[in-house]
ROLO-277805 format. One record per atom (N, C-alpha, C, CB): x, y, z; residue in one letter. Coordinates in steps of 0.05 Angstrom, whole numbers, padded with zeros to 5 digits, always signed. Glycine has a CB too. Example, Ala and Ser with C-alpha at 12.3 -4.5 7.8 and 13.67 -1.06 7.14 Angstrom:
BEGIN
+00264-00114+00156A/+00246-00090+00156A/+00264-00066+00156A/+00226-00089+00181A/+00257-00045+00142S/+00273-00021+00143S/+00258+00001+00157S/+00282-00012+00114S/
This chain:
BEGIN
-00025+02611+01260X/-00053+02615+01248X/-00059+02645+01246X/-00075+02601+01266X/-00069+02653+01222X/-00076+02680+01218X/-00104+02685+01231X/-00076+02687+01188X/-00110+02711+01236X/-00137+02717+01245X/-00158+02707+01225X/-00140+02748+01251X/-00180+02696+01236X/-00200+02687+01219X/-00227+02697+01228X/-00199+02656+01217X/-00242+02709+01210X/-00268+02721+01216X/-00289+02708+01198X/-00268+02752+01212X/-00313+02706+01209X/-00335+02695+01193X/-00361+02707+01202X/-00336+02664+01195X/-00381+02704+01185X/-00409+02712+01192X/-00426+02687+01194X/-00421+02730+01170X/-00443+02687+01214X/-00460+02663+01220X/-00490+02669+01215X/-00455+02655+01250X/-00503+02651+01201X/-00531+02653+01195X/-00544+02625+01203X/-00535+02661+01165X/-00565+02627+01219X/-00579+02601+01225X/-00608+02604+01218X/-00576+02595+01256X/-00620+02581+01211X/-00648+02578+01207X/-00661+02599+01189X/-00661+02578+01234X/-00651+02603+01165X/-00664+02622+01147X/-00693+02615+01139X/-00647+02626+01123X/-00699+02589+01139X/-00727+02580+01133X/-00738+02594+01108X/-00745+02584+01157X/-00722+02595+01087X/-00731+02610+01063X/-00756+02596+01051X/-00708+02612+01041X/-00775+02613+01044X/-00800+02603+01031X/-00805+02620+01007X/-00825+02603+01050X/-00808+02607+00984X/-00814+02621+00959X/-00844+02629+00960X/-00808+02602+00934X/-00848+02655+00964X/-00876+02665+00967X/-00892+02662+00941X/-00876+02696+00975X/-00880+02656+00918X/-00895+02651+00894X/-00912+02625+00897X/-00875+02649+00869X/-00904+02608+00915X/-00919+02583+00920X/-00946+02589+00932X/-00902+02564+00937X/-00949+02611+00946X/-00974+02618+00958X/-00974+02621+00988X/-00995+02598+00950X/-00983+02643+00998X/-00983+02647+01027X/-01005+02668+01034X/-00956+02657+01037X/-01029+02662+01026X/-01052+02680+01032X/-01077+02664+01031X/-01054+02704+01012X/-01099+02677+01041X/-01124+02664+01040X/-01133+02654+01068X/-01124+02641+01021X/-01158+02646+01071X/-01169+02639+01098X/-01153+02617+01111X/-01197+02630+01096X/-01146+02596+01096X/-01130+02575+01108X/-01103+02583+01118X/-01127+02553+01087X/-01090+02602+01103X/-01065+02613+01112X/-01069+02629+01137X/-01053+02632+01090X/-01090+02646+01138X/-01095+02663+01161X/-01099+02644+01186X/-01120+02681+01156X/-01114+02623+01183X/-01118+02605+01205X/-01091+02592+01214X/-01138+02584+01198X/-01075+02585+01196X/-01049+02572+01201X/-01031+02592+01217X/-01035+02564+01174X/-01032+02617+01210X/-01014+02637+01223X/-01023+02644+01251X/-01013+02662+01205X/-01046+02636+01260X/-01053+02640+01287X/-01035+02624+01306X/-01082+02632+01292X/-01022+02604+01296X/-01005+02587+01313X/-00976+02584+01304X/-01018+02559+01314X/-00969+02596+01281X/-00943+02593+01270X/-00924+02614+01281X/-00944+02594+01241X/-00899+02606+01289X/-00880+02624+01300X/-00863+02638+01279X/-00863+02610+01320X/-00859+02626+01256X/-00842+02638+01235X/-00858+02657+01217X/-00829+02616+01218X/-00842+02677+01205X/-00855+02697+01188X/-00857+02684+01160X/-00837+02724+01188X/-00878+02669+01156X/-00881+02652+01133X/-00881+02669+01107X/-00907+02636+01135X/-00899+02689+01106X/-00901+02705+01082X/-00878+02726+01078X/-00928+02720+01082X/-00865+02733+01101X/-00844+02753+01100X/-00816+02742+01097X/-00844+02770+01126X/-00813+02716+01100X/-00786+02704+01101X/-00770+02709+01076X/-00788+02675+01105X/-00783+02709+01052X/-00767+02715+01028X/-00755+02743+01028X/-00785+02711+01002X/-00771+02763+01036X/-00762+02790+01038X/-00740+02793+01059X/-00785+02810+01044X/-00745+02780+01082X/-00724+02780+01103X/-00698+02769+01093X/-00733+02765+01127X/-00698+02746+01081X/-00674+02734+01070X/-00661+02751+01049X/-00680+02707+01059X/-00677+02763+01031X/-00665+02780+01011X/-00650+02803+01024X/-00687+02790+00993X/-00661+02815+01044X/-00647+02837+01058X/-00622+02828+01072X/-00666+02850+01078X/-00623+02805+01085X/-00600+02794+01099X/-00578+02788+01079X/-00607+02769+01116X/-00585+02775+01057X/-00564+02768+01038X/-00553+02792+01023X/-00576+02749+01018X/-00569+02812+01020X/-00558+02838+01009X/-00536+02849+01028X/-00581+02860+01006X/-00541+02848+01054X/-00521+02856+01073X/-00497+02838+01072X/-00532+02856+01102X/-00500+02811+01071X/-00478+02793+01070X/-00461+02798+01047X/-00488+02765+01070X/-00473+02804+01024X/-00458+02808+01000X/-00441+02834+01000X/-00477+02809+00977X/-00451+02854+01015X/-00439+02880+01015X/-00419+02885+01037X/-00460+02900+01015X/-00423+02871+01060X/-00406+02877+01083X/-00377+02868+01078X/-00418+02863+01108X/-00359+02883+01090X/-00330+02875+01088X/-00319+02866+01114X/-00314+02898+01077X/-00338+02860+01133X/-00330+02851+01160X/-00318+02822+01159X/-00354+02851+01180X/-00325+02806+01139X/-00314+02779+01136X/-00321+02769+01109X/-00324+02760+01158X/-00304+02751+01099X/-00309+02740+01073X/-00319+02712+01073X/-00285+02741+01056X/-00324+02700+01097X/-00334+02673+01099X/-00361+02674+01114X/-00313+02654+01114X/-00380+02660+01103X/-00407+02658+01114X/-00413+02629+01120X/-00428+02670+01095X/-00421+02624+01145X/-00430+02597+01154X/-00460+02597+01158X/-00415+02588+01179X/-00474+02577+01148X/-00503+02575+01151X/-00509+02548+01163X/-00518+02579+01123X/-00523+02549+01186X/-00525+02525+01202X/-00554+02512+01201X/-00518+02532+01231X/-00561+02505+01176X/-00585+02488+01173X/-00612+02500+01174X/-00584+02468+01193X/-00632+02485+01166X/-00660+02494+01162X/-00660+02517+01142X/-00674+02502+01189X/-00649+02511+01118X/-00646+02531+01097X/-00674+02539+01086X/-00628+02522+01075X/-00693+02520+01085X/-00719+02525+01073X/-00740+02521+01094X/-00725+02508+01049X/-00765+02529+01086X/-00787+02526+01104X/-00793+02496+01110X/-00812+02540+01093X/-00798+02481+01089X/-00803+02453+01093X/-00793+02437+01069X/-00834+02448+01096X/-00771+02446+01056X/-00759+02430+01035X/-00772+02433+01008X/-00759+02402+01043X/-00787+02455+01004X/-00800+02459+00978X/-00778+02462+00956X/-00818+02486+00978X/-00782+02449+00934X/-00762+02450+00913X/-00756+02478+00903X/-00771+02432+00889X/-00778+02494+00899X/-00774+02521+00890X/-00761+02539+00911X/-00801+02532+00881X/-00765+02533+00936X/-00752+02548+00957X/-00723+02543+00957X/-00764+02541+00984X/-00715+02518+00953X/-00686+02512+00950X/-00674+02527+00926X/-00681+02481+00948X/-00688+02527+00904X/-00678+02539+00880X/-00672+02569+00884X/-00697+02535+00857X/-00691+02583+00897X/-00689+02611+00901X/-00667+02617+00922X/-00716+02624+00910X/-00666+02600+00942X/-00646+02604+00964X/-00618+02600+00952X/-00651+02584+00988X/-00614+02580+00935X/-00588+02575+00922X/-00580+02598+00906X/-00589+02551+00906X/-00598+02612+00893X/-00592+02636+00877X/-00580+02658+00896X/-00617+02647+00862X/-00591+02660+00920X/-00580+02680+00938X/-00552+02673+00946X/-00598+02683+00963X/-00547+02647+00949X/-00520+02638+00955X/-00500+02645+00933X/-00519+02609+00960X/-00509+02640+00908X/-00491+02646+00886X/-00487+02676+00883X/-00503+02636+00860X/-00506+02691+00891X/-00504+02721+00889X/-00482+02731+00907X/-00531+02734+00896X/-00481+02720+00932X/-00460+02730+00951X/-00433+02718+00944X/-00468+02724+00980X/-00434+02694+00933X/-00409+02681+00925X/-00396+02697+00902X/-00414+02651+00916X/-00413+02708+00884X/-00403+02725+00862X/-00391+02751+00873X/-00424+02731+00843X/-00398+02759+00896X/-00387+02783+00908X/-00363+02778+00926X/-00407+02796+00924X/-00352+02753+00924X/-00327+02747+00938X/-00330+02732+00964X/-00313+02771+00942X/-00355+02724+00971X/-00358+02709+00996X/-00355+02680+00992X/-00386+02715+01008X/-00343+02667+01012X/-00342+02637+01013X/-00364+02628+01031X/-00314+02627+01023X/-00380+02608+01022X/-00403+02599+01037X/-00400+02569+01043X/-00429+02604+01021X/-00402+02563+01070X/-00403+02536+01079X/-00428+02531+01095X/-00379+02530+01094X/-00442+02510+01090X/-00468+02505+01103X/-00473+02476+01109X/-00491+02516+01086X/-00492+02471+01126X/-00503+02444+01130X/-00533+02446+01126X/-00495+02433+01159X/-00545+02424+01120X/-00574+02422+01117X/-00586+02411+01144X/-00582+02403+01092X/-00612+02412+01146X/-00625+02400+01169X/-00653+02390+01160X/-00628+02421+01193X/-00669+02380+01180X/-00692+02366+01172X/-00713+02382+01157X/-00704+02354+01196X/-00713+02409+01161X/-00732+02425+01146X/-00725+02427+01116X/-00734+02452+01158X/-00703+02417+01109X/-00694+02419+01081X/-00702+02394+01065X/-00665+02423+01080X/-00714+02375+01078X/-00722+02351+01063X/-00748+02338+01075X/-00700+02330+01064X/-00763+02353+01090X/-00788+02342+01102X/-00806+02331+01080X/-00803+02364+01119X/-00821+02310+01087X/-00839+02297+01067X/-00867+02311+01066X/-00843+02267+01075X/-00869+02333+01080X/-00896+02347+01080X/-00893+02377+01074X/-00911+02343+01108X/-00880+02385+01052X/-00878+02414+01045X/-00907+02423+01039X/-00859+02419+01021X/-00912+02449+01047X/-00939+02459+01041X/-00938+02488+01035X/-00958+02453+01066X/-00959+02498+01021X/-00963+02525+01015X/-00994+02530+01015X/-00950+02532+00987X/-01001+02554+01008X/-01030+02560+01008X/-01039+02573+00981X/-01037+02579+01033X/-01055+02559+00967X/-01064+02568+00941X/-01093+02576+00941X/-01060+02547+00919X/-01105+02578+00918X/-01133+02588+00916X/-01153+02570+00930X/-01141+02590+00888X/-01146+02544+00931X/-01165+02525+00944X/-01154+02517+00972X/-01168+02500+00925X/-01138+02533+00984X/-01129+02527+01011X/-01101+02514+01011X/-01149+02509+01024X/-01095+02500+01032X/-01069+02488+01035X/-01064+02465+01016X/-01065+02478+01063X/-01040+02464+01004X/-01034+02443+00985X/-01004+02436+00988X/-01041+02452+00955X/-00996+02414+00975X/-00969+02405+00977X/-00953+02409+00951X/-00968+02375+00985X/-00933+02428+00950X/-00917+02432+00926X/-00896+02411+00925X/-00905+02460+00926X/-00880+02411+00903X/-00859+02392+00900X/-00838+02396+00922X/-00846+02395+00872X/-00830+02374+00933X/-00811+02374+00955X/-00782+02366+00946X/-00821+02355+00977X/-00765+02359+00965X/-00738+02352+00960X/-00729+02328+00976X/-00719+02376+00965X/-00716+02309+00963X/-00707+02285+00978X/-00681+02291+00992X/-00705+02261+00959X/-00676+02279+01014X/-00652+02283+01029X/-00627+02276+01013X/-00653+02266+01055X/-00629+02255+00998X/-00606+02246+00981X/-00599+02266+00959X/-00611+02219+00968X/-00616+02286+00954X/-00610+02305+00933X/-00593+02329+00943X/-00637+02315+00920X/-00592+02332+00969X/-00582+02357+00981X/-00552+02362+00976X/-00586+02356+01010X/-00536+02340+00977X/-00508+02344+00972X/-00503+02356+00944X/-00493+02317+00974X/-00518+02345+00924X/-00515+02356+00896X/-00525+02384+00895X/-00530+02338+00876X/-00547+02390+00907X/-00559+02417+00906X/-00539+02438+00918X/-00585+02418+00921X/-00526+02429+00940X/-00508+02449+00954X/-00480+02442+00952X/-00515+02450+00983X/-00472+02429+00929X/-00445+02421+00925X/-00426+02444+00926X/-00442+02406+00899X/-00434+02468+00916X/-00416+02491+00914X/-00414+02506+00940X/-00425+02509+00891X/-00425+02496+00961X/-00425+02511+00986X/-00417+02493+01010X/-00454+02524+00991X/-00394+02481+01005X/-00382+02465+01027X/-00374+02437+01018X/-00400+02463+01049X/-00393+02423+01006X/-00387+02394+00999X/-00367+02391+00977X/-00412+02381+00990X/-00369+02409+00957X/-00352+02406+00933X/-00323+02410+00938X/-00361+02425+00913X/-00315+02428+00956X/-00286+02432+00961X/-00278+02422+00988X/-00279+02460+00958X/-00294+02403+00999X/-00287+02392+01026X/-00263+02374+01023X/-00310+02376+01038X/-00248+02371+01045X/-00225+02352+01045X/-00234+02325+01055X/-00203+02363+01063X/-00257+02323+01065X/-00268+02297+01073X/-00299+02299+01074X/-00257+02287+01102X/-00313+02279+01063X/-00342+02280+01063X/-00354+02253+01072X/-00353+02285+01034X/-00373+02255+01090X/-00388+02232+01099X/-00416+02234+01084X/-00391+02231+01130X/-00418+02222+01062X/-00442+02225+01045X/-00466+02213+01059X/-00437+02212+01018X/-00463+02192+01074X/-00486+02179+01086X/-00500+02198+01106X/-00477+02153+01101X/-00483+02214+01120X/-00494+02232+01141X/-00494+02262+01133X/-00479+02229+01166X/-00487+02268+01108X/-00487+02294+01097X/-00468+02312+01114X/-00516+02306+01097X/-00446+02302+01122X/-00427+02317+01138X/-00400+02320+01122X/-00422+02302+01166X/-00384+02339+01130X/-00359+02342+01116X/-00339+02359+01133X/-00363+02356+01088X/-00314+02359+01124X/-00293+02376+01135X/-00282+02395+01114X/-00271+02358+01147X/-00279+02419+01120X/-00268+02439+01100X/-00247+02455+01113X/-00291+02457+01089X/-00227+02462+01097X/-00205+02479+01105X/-00213+02508+01100X/-00179+02473+01090X/-00218+02523+01121X/-00228+02550+01117X/-00207+02571+01114X/-00245+02558+01141X/-00183+02566+01124X/-00161+02584+01122X/-00136+02572+01133X/-00167+02610+01137X/-00115+02589+01137X/-00089+02578+01147X/-00092+02569+01175X/-00067+02600+01145X/-00092+02542+01179X/-00094+02531+01206X/-00121+02529+01218X/-00078+02547+01223X/-00142+02534+01202X/-00170+02533+01211X/-00186+02513+01195X/-00182+02561+01209X/-00198+02495+01209X/-00213+02472+01196X/-00241+02471+01207X/-00198+02444+01200X/-00261+02467+01189X/-00289+02465+01197X/-00298+02436+01197X/-00306+02483+01178X/-00311+02429+01218X/-00324+02403+01220X/-00355+02408+01218X/-00316+02387+01247X/-00366+02402+01195X/-00395+02407+01191X/-00411+02381+01196X/-00400+02417+01161X/-00425+02381+01218X/-00439+02356+01227X/-00468+02358+01222X/-00434+02352+01258X/-00478+02339+01207X/-00508+02337+01203X/-00518+02314+01221X/-00514+02330+01171X/-00538+02320+01238X/-00548+02301+01257X/-00578+02296+01253X/-00542+02311+01287X/-00587+02293+01229X/-00616+02290+01223X/-00628+02264+01231X/-00620+02294+01193X/-00612+02244+01236X/-00623+02217+01242X/-00634+02218+01270X/-00602+02195+01239X/-00660+02210+01273X/-00673+02209+01300X/-00671+02182+01313X/-00701+02217+01297X/-00665+02183+01339X/-00665+02160+01357X/-00683+02165+01379X/-00638+02152+01367X/-00706+02150+01381X/-00726+02154+01403X/-00736+02182+01403X/-00714+02147+01430X/-00740+02193+01379X/-00752+02220+01377X/-00732+02243+01380X/-00772+02223+01397X/-00706+02238+01383X/-00687+02258+01386X/-00666+02256+01363X/-00673+02257+01413X/-00656+02279+01354X/-00636+02281+01334X/-00609+02271+01346X/-00633+02310+01323X/-00595+02253+01332X/-00572+02241+01344X/-00550+02235+01324X/-00580+02215+01357X/-00527+02228+01336X/-00504+02219+01319X/-00504+02188+01320X/-00476+02231+01330X/-00500+02176+01297X/-00497+02147+01296X/-00470+02138+01305X/-00502+02138+01268X/-00466+02113+01313X/-00439+02104+01320X/-00420+02107+01296X/-00440+02075+01328X/-00429+02102+01271X/-00412+02105+01249X/-00403+02134+01245X/-00425+02096+01224X/-00421+02152+01250X/-00414+02181+01248X/-00394+02189+01269X/-00439+02198+01251X/-00397+02178+01293X/-00379+02184+01315X/-00350+02174+01307X/-00389+02171+01342X/-00348+02151+01295X/-00322+02141+01287X/-00311+02158+01265X/-00324+02113+01278X/-00327+02167+01246X/-00318+02186+01225X/-00307+02211+01237X/-00339+02191+01206X/-00321+02223+01256X/-00312+02248+01269X/-00286+02243+01284X/-00334+02258+01288X/-00283+02220+01297X/-00257+02215+01311X/-00234+02216+01292X/-00258+02188+01325X/-00237+02204+01268X/-00216+02204+01248X/-00210+02232+01240X/-00225+02187+01225X/-00230+02248+01235X/-00226+02276+01225X/-00213+02293+01247X/-00252+02288+01216X/-00221+02290+01272X/-00210+02307+01293X/-00181+02299+01299X/-00226+02305+01319X/-00175+02273+01296X/-00147+02264+01300X/-00129+02275+01278X/-00147+02233+01300X/-00138+02275+01253X/-00123+02287+01231X/-00118+02316+01236X/-00137+02283+01205X/-00139+02331+01246X/-00135+02360+01252X/-00113+02364+01273X/-00162+02373+01261X/-00113+02347+01294X/-00093+02351+01314X/-00065+02344+01304X/-00099+02335+01338X/-00063+02323+01289X/-00038+02315+01278X/-00026+02335+01258X/-00041+02288+01264X/-00044+02350+01245X/-00035+02370+01225X/-00036+02398+01236X/-00053+02368+01201X/-00038+02400+01264X/-00037+02426+01278X/-00058+02446+01268X/-00008+02438+01275X/-00082+02436+01263X/-00104+02452+01254X/-00123+02457+01278X/-00120+02438+01231X/-00132+02482+01279X/-00153+02489+01299X/-00180+02481+01285X/-00153+02520+01307X/-00194+02463+01298X/-00220+02454+01287X/-00243+02463+01304X/-00220+02424+01284X/-00263+02474+01291X/-00288+02480+01304X/-00310+02469+01288X/-00291+02511+01309X/-00334+02466+01301X/-00356+02452+01288X/-00381+02469+01285X/-00362+02427+01304X/-00397+02461+01266X/-00425+02470+01263X/-00443+02447+01264X/-00429+02486+01238X/-00466+02449+01277X/-00486+02428+01279X/-00513+02442+01283X/-00479+02408+01302X/-00532+02435+01267X/-00557+02450+01269X/-00570+02447+01297X/-00576+02440+01247X/-00569+02423+01309X/-00582+02418+01335X/-00564+02425+01357X/-00591+02388+01338X/-00573+02440+01378X/-00556+02448+01400X/-00541+02425+01413X/-00572+02462+01419X/-00515+02427+01416X/-00499+02407+01431X/-00500+02415+01460X/-00469+02406+01420X/-00503+02440+01466X/-00507+02450+01494X/-00535+02464+01493X/-00483+02470+01503X/-00553+02456+01511X/-00580+02469+01510X/-00576+02500+01515X/-00598+02456+01533X/-00589+02516+01499X/-00586+02545+01501X/-00594+02556+01529X/-00603+02559+01479X/-00614+02545+01540X/-00621+02552+01568X/-00628+02527+01583X/-00646+02572+01569X/-00624+02525+01609X/-00627+02500+01624X/-00653+02486+01620X/-00623+02506+01653X/-00676+02501+01618X/-00702+02487+01616X/-00703+02470+01590X/-00725+02509+01617X/-00688+02477+01570X/-00689+02462+01546X/-00678+02434+01548X/-00675+02476+01524X/-00665+02429+01571X/-00655+02402+01576X/-00679+02383+01580X/-00636+02402+01601X/-00702+02395+01586X/-00727+02379+01591X/-00743+02375+01565X/-00745+02392+01613X/-00735+02388+01544X/-00750+02388+01518X/-00735+02369+01499X/-00752+02417+01506X/-00750+02348+01491X/-00736+02327+01476X/-00719+02335+01452X/-00756+02308+01467X/-00731+02350+01433X/-00716+02356+01409X/-00703+02383+01410X/-00733+02354+01386X/-00700+02395+01434X/-00688+02421+01437X/-00657+02420+01437X/-00697+02434+01462X/-00647+02396+01437X/-00619+02392+01437X/-00613+02365+01424X/-00607+02394+01465X/-00587+02360+01419X/-00580+02335+01408X/-00583+02313+01429X/-00551+02336+01397X/-00588+02288+01421X/-00591+02266+01439X/-00565+02261+01455X/-00600+02241+01425X/-00568+02256+01481X/-00544+02250+01497X/-00524+02274+01495X/-00530+02223+01488X/-00534+02298+01498X/-00517+02321+01492X/-00493+02323+01509X/-00533+02345+01495X/-00494+02315+01535X/-00469+02315+01551X/-00448+02297+01541X/-00476+02308+01579X/-00457+02273+01531X/-00438+02254+01520X/-00426+02266+01494X/-00453+02227+01514X/-00442+02278+01477X/-00433+02289+01451X/-00415+02313+01457X/-00458+02297+01434X/-00421+02331+01476X/-00405+02353+01483X/-00378+02344+01493X/-00418+02370+01503X/-00378+02323+01511X/-00353+02313+01522X/-00336+02301+01499X/-00359+02293+01543X/-00349+02286+01482X/-00335+02274+01459X/-00321+02295+01442X/-00354+02257+01442X/-00334+02317+01435X/-00322+02337+01418X/-00300+02351+01434X/-00344+02358+01409X/-00305+02358+01459X/-00284+02373+01474X/-00260+02355+01478X/-00295+02382+01502X/-00263+02330+01484X/-00241+02313+01489X/-00226+02304+01463X/-00249+02290+01505X/-00237+02311+01441X/-00224+02306+01416X/-00214+02332+01402X/-00242+02291+01398X/-00212+02352+01417X/-00198+02377+01407X/-00216+02398+01395X/-00179+02369+01387X/-00243+02394+01396X/-00262+02415+01386X/-00269+02432+01409X/-00287+02402+01373X/-00263+02458+01407X/-00268+02476+01429X/-00293+02493+01425X/-00244+02494+01433X/-00303+02494+01401X/-00325+02512+01393X/-00344+02498+01375X/-00314+02538+01380X/-00370+02499+01381X/-00391+02489+01363X/-00413+02509+01360X/-00403+02463+01374X/-00420+02515+01336X/-00440+02535+01330X/-00466+02520+01321X/-00430+02556+01309X/-00489+02527+01333X/-00513+02512+01328X/-00536+02531+01323X/-00520+02494+01352X/-00560+02520+01316X/-00584+02535+01311X/-00608+02521+01323X/-00589+02539+01281X/-00629+02518+01307X/-00653+02502+01313X/-00673+02515+01331X/-00644+02476+01324X/-00664+02526+01353X/-00684+02537+01373X/-00690+02566+01369X/-00673+02533+01401X/-00679+02579+01349X/-00685+02607+01344X/-00680+02625+01367X/-00713+02609+01335X/-00657+02621+01381X/-00650+02636+01405X/-00620+02641+01403X/-00659+02620+01431X/-00613+02664+01415X/-00584+02671+01417X/-00573+02665+01445X/-00579+02701+01409X/-00552+02651+01447X/-00540+02645+01473X/-00511+02636+01469X/-00556+02623+01488X/-00496+02640+01490X/-00468+02631+01490X/-00465+02615+01516X/-00447+02654+01488X/-00458+02590+01514X/-00455+02572+01538X/-00430+02556+01537X/-00480+02553+01541X/-00421+02547+01560X/-00397+02530+01560X/-00402+02504+01576X/-00374+02545+01572X/-00387+02484+01569X/-00390+02458+01581X/-00362+02446+01586X/-00407+02440+01564X/-00357+02433+01608X/-00331+02421+01614X/-00336+02391+01616X/-00319+02433+01640X/-00318+02376+01602X/-00320+02347+01604X/-00307+02338+01630X/-00306+02333+01580X/-00310+02313+01637X/-00298+02302+01661X/-00267+02304+01661X/-00307+02273+01664X/-00256+02306+01637X/-00227+02309+01634X/-00219+02338+01636X/-00218+02297+01606X/-00238+02356+01639X/-00231+02384+01643X/-00229+02399+01617X/-00206+02386+01658X/-00237+02388+01594X/-00236+02402+01569X/-00262+02418+01564X/-00231+02382+01547X/-00258+02442+01554X/-00281+02460+01551X/-00292+02461+01523X/-00273+02487+01559X/-00319+02462+01521X/-00332+02466+01495X/-00350+02491+01499X/-00348+02441+01486X/-00348+02509+01480X/-00365+02533+01479X/-00385+02530+01457X/-00349+02559+01475X/
């Protein structure tokens, strides 16, 4: 296997500021909002300018929550940024998450808060076909997951876990079986497989084990499942925090 380098971006939460982000209702909203609502477009533009120009790696991985709340126009502008860096020689692989198809997109216009056109979950594969799904070697369309060959001996398992069970993001039994098949193929074909999943498989800090949606449901079971099936690394987002953690299954297999 040759050396493989990549750049990782999580939770861009791109918002098209042309939709509206000012006025008294917006000011009231921002008293409690953690994200840079009005600044996110400029922040993303700067980040993608760097991604397009850097020669540190030619592969970019983006781990979900691409838009603020699934606004159609936000997706359209974000996709343009993706095409811009792709035109500069970057390969882009991504997954979507629940902020990319929420049923309550919102912005702030002259008359206060309003709901712009949103995006349905079933539209996302087509929208982002050129950024992972289109050249995947296996696709689970029901769960918006796929496997892609990133390089010589390197395979990506892109896991979407948007389905909620008892208020927590989770993997369905059908999805688990699909992953088993893909990890087995990777082992049989001597491929190093690592995963991306928007929701943390290992809580970034111990206290998040007490917070329902701060990690994937039954995270110890999921982490053991991945580690015991040959996945040694999983890259996640969601909590807007940087951390590196490790977990050992009962069989002694490690997941970072």
